[in-house]
Every structure is written in structure tokens, then in C-alpha cells.
Steps between C-alpha positions, in 0.01 A plus 500: 500500500627847419611683819300810409185293459563331834537839672183626333303200625636549853412871499145426387460235770635740764251765389217245524606396850519862617151568363365190673662603829346847470156351437541270798614787722202714399253216548630403843307561816506824692825608659349501852403134475836411349678682786308302761563174319872578494507587870308183588735292288810638668342452843440133415858464379633656819283272714618196309864600542452545872347153526784345303772668706351405834735320732398142577347433840714272721310248712 
């Protein structure tokens, strides 16, 4: 394949992916809901890490 043709195909694909990402970003839920989902997610991660790093109980 000619290198110029390969670069053209890659540029077109990149443009398509950017357009799709923009559409997805615009169609996503409200920023307030997304903020709360992010905060809840990180809280769950932090809780999980605390459970994993707990010291074992000696009997």
C-alpha cells in the first residue's frame, strides 16, 4: 500500500473517532450525575483498598 494512502486512511479514521467521541460526550448524562457517580466510585475503591490492607486478626 502506498504510504500516502495509508496516512490518508488513518487520518480519516481518526476524524471519525473524534466525531464519535464528541457525539458520545454530548449525549452523556448531566454533569451533576456524572460527578456523583465518580465520587461514589472512588469511595467504593477506597473502601475496598482499606479492606484489602487490613491487618489479619491473631487468635
